[in-house]
C-alpha positions, 0 to 999 in steps of 0.5 A: 478550498474544495479538495476531492479525494479519490481511494479505492483499495487497502492502502489507501485507505490507510494513507487517507486516514492521516492525510483526511483528518489534516486537510479537514482542520483548514478544507473541504474534502470530498471523499471519492470511494471507487469500490477497487476493494470492495469485500467488507474485509478489505475496506468497510472495516478500514474505514470503521478502525481508521475512523476515515469519514464515509465517503460522499461518493461511492463508485462501486466498480469492483474487480476485472480486468485492468482495462474494464476497471481503469475505464469503468472509474474513470468515467464514473470519476468524470460524473463526479468531477463534473458535479463537485467541481473541486479545485484539486483532484487527491490521488494516492499510490499507484493502483488503476483508481490513482490513474483514473482520478489522476487522468479524468481531473487532467482532462477536466484541467483540474490540478492533480496532487499525487501522495506517494510520487517518484516511486520506482520499481523500475519494472514495467511489467508492474502495472503499478509502475505503469500507473504511477509514472503517467500519473506523476507526469501529470501531476501539478503537486508531487508528495515525495517520500524519500530523496530517492523519489525526488531523484527519480523525478528529476531524471525524468525531467520533473522538478517543477512542483515536487516536494520532499515531506516525508511519508503519510504511513508514518503517520497513520502507524504512530497514530495506530500502534498503540491502539492496535496493541491494545485493541488486537487479540489477534495473537491469542486468537491464533495461538502466535507467541510474539518473535516466534511466527511469520507473517505471509501475504501474496498478491501480485499477479507477477506470484498469483498468477503463476503456479511454479511461483506459488508452489515454491513460496508455499513449499518455502514456508512449510520447508522452514517449519515456523509457524505462520500466518497467512491472511489470504486475498480473495485474488489468491484463493481462487488461484490457491484452489485452481492450482490445487494448494489450497487443500495441500497447505502444510500444516505450519501455516495458518490462513485467515481472511484478510485482517483489518489494520489494527489486527494486521499491525499488531500480528506485524509488530511482533512477527519474527519476520514478514515475507510479502510482495506487497510495496506497503507492507515491505514499508510497515515492516521497516516502520515496526522493526521487523525484517523483511524478506520480499518476494520480488525481484524489485521494490520501490522501497530500495532504501529498505534494502540498502539499509540490510533491513529488507532483503528480495528473493524473488519465488526461489525457494531455496532462498526463501528459506535460507533467508528465514532461517540466515537473514539478520538485519543491522543493529543500525535502522536509519529513520528513512521516512520522516514525520508529520507528512500529512501536516506538511501536505495540508500547509502545502495545499494551503500554500498552493491555494494561496499562490505561494 
């Protein structure tokens, strides 16, 4: 079967690595990189570290407003689809690349498979929520990471082609965790002591585009007095500079450029706690058994909150400080996300080809 896989952003590169390894055992995969994340630190390093095959098509879309970026992805992906004539289009997650790939394929009557289907934050002010809902409703194969995701789809009337497979991020993390521990020198580079520092990531527009939110988050980190590694997304840095916060960063915050997957994995693995507004980082924190403080009022990964390993604090300065000091997860750490989701995708795609 000829499968065209579409990626464009950091989380998708990580998910793609184990899935691509599995698919290429039995199928022909054509990899398309939209260029939604195009900086070397946000793109090239992941392909190198994760040994992802070189994309057959690099569309070079770059950044821009949602409509413009999605429209350019849609037009360029359509050209690739007409040229390649794949049997199936595989999309990941909830980015503009995901929506564009799904729409382009559906309009050409090419079946769509959605990895990480069924996630819902129930916050339609988030562009990602709109993307994931729309893609789920045009997909023929929906690969769900959790039972909650399956239930969300059922509530929207989607039951056909739904498969509970677990999470491909588990495969990526298990494959690379020991590699990161052996190869990364991130702790030595920034003089970090295991269990004595925090990791911070901020990139959601709900935070970055709001000066009060950014002031509150950065201020809270300063208030707690704990060394904090802060890999800064280029867009986040732009806003920090415009708000005058970049030059007033607390001494305990250690800023750096975006990290490759192995360095980021090693940094999170040894952290005391992780603070983030990223869906993927929340999940990685759970898989690494590191308490997560989520800088949002909602999450797609409700299971991590329900079992007590993730807490939602928004951008409330007092709540952030209180959770840095007082949030202690339970001893129990249930297996929420399964194993070998990538192998299951390979099997299901084969069954789909054979009409099973």
